[in-house]
RODO-2510 file (C-alpha; in nm, 4 decimals, decimal comma):
residues 69
     n   res          X          Y          Z
     1     m     0,0000     0,0000     0,0000
     2     t     0,1384     0,3394    -0,0896
     3     g     0,1627     0,6182     0,1653
     4     e    -0,0849     0,8297    -0,0303
     5     d    -0,3428     0,5480    -0,0524
     6     f    -0,3028     0,4776     0,3185
     7     r    -0,3462     0,8463     0,4123
     8     k    -0,6570     0,8844     0,1947
     9     f    -0,8261     0,5868     0,3543
    10     v    -0,7250     0,6436     0,7183
    11     f    -0,7679     1,0216     0,7275
    12     r    -1,0924     1,0560     0,5319
    13     s    -1,3434     1,3067     0,6591
    14     p    -1,5354     1,2456     0,8707
    15     f    -1,2928     1,0104     1,0418
    16     r    -1,4105     0,6520     1,0975
    17     a    -1,2385     0,3924     1,3128
    18     v    -1,0219     0,1434     1,1221
    19     r    -0,8431    -0,1843     1,1875
    20     i    -0,5022    -0,2060     1,0219
    21     t    -0,3642    -0,5567     0,9659
    22     l    -0,0014    -0,6297     0,8811
    23     e     0,1403    -0,9246     0,6883
    24     s     0,2561    -1,0738     1,0210
    25     g    -0,1084    -1,0965     1,1337
    26     e    -0,0610    -0,8204     1,3920
    27     s    -0,3432    -0,5666     1,3871
    28     f    -0,4123    -0,2231     1,5300
    29     l    -0,7437    -0,0604     1,6128
    30     v    -0,7391     0,3141     1,5420
    31     r    -1,0433     0,4876     1,6907
    32     h    -0,9240     0,8469     1,6617
    33     p    -0,7079     1,0252     1,4025
    34     e    -0,4689     1,1431     1,6744
    35     q    -0,3744     0,7774     1,7371
    36     i    -0,1875     0,7526     1,4072
    37     g     0,0839     0,9387     1,2220
    38     v     0,2256     0,8766     0,8757
    39     a     0,5529     1,0036     0,7305
    40     g     0,7206     0,8731     0,4195
    41     g     0,6698     0,4990     0,4073
    42     m     0,6226     0,4553     0,7830
    43     a     0,3298     0,4764     1,0234
    44     l     0,3154     0,5190     1,4009
    45     v     0,0136     0,3925     1,5969
    46     v    -0,0418     0,4881     1,9609
    47     t    -0,1864     0,2000     2,1655
    48     n    -0,2756     0,1455     2,5309
    49     e     0,0643    -0,0205     2,5779
    50     g     0,2668     0,2569     2,4116
    51     f     0,3254     0,2850     2,0383
    52     d     0,4219     0,0769     1,7351
    53     f     0,5972     0,1680     1,4107
    54     f     0,5504    -0,0245     1,0872
    55     e     0,6362     0,0106     0,7205
    56     l     0,3365     0,0771     0,4961
    57     p     0,4281    -0,2003     0,2475
    58     r     0,3634    -0,4470     0,5371
    59     v    -0,0060    -0,3443     0,5483
    60     v    -0,2321    -0,6121     0,3996
    61     s    -0,5666    -0,4560     0,4922
    62     v    -0,7295    -0,1455     0,6346
    63     r    -1,0909    -0,2103     0,7334
    64     q    -1,3358     0,0625     0,8211
    65     l    -1,5265    -0,0302     1,1364
    66     r    -1,8884     0,0384     1,2177
    67     n    -1,9432     0,2235     1,5448
    68     g    -1,5697     0,1961     1,6240
    69     r    -1,5849    -0,1845     1,6748
***
């Protein structure tokens, strides 16, 4: 997934919660746009445990969630 495609989907207006899944099977729930940052080919997701970085080419899916679930 390109950085531009990722940004368009994750930061659409109005914002909707998304689940991002990586090729490793790890996934991240993003309920608010301030939980995620994107620069170049990298993303940063803030979680309850801290934060995680990942490369955008590792993203296999970004699913829009209904009602943040």
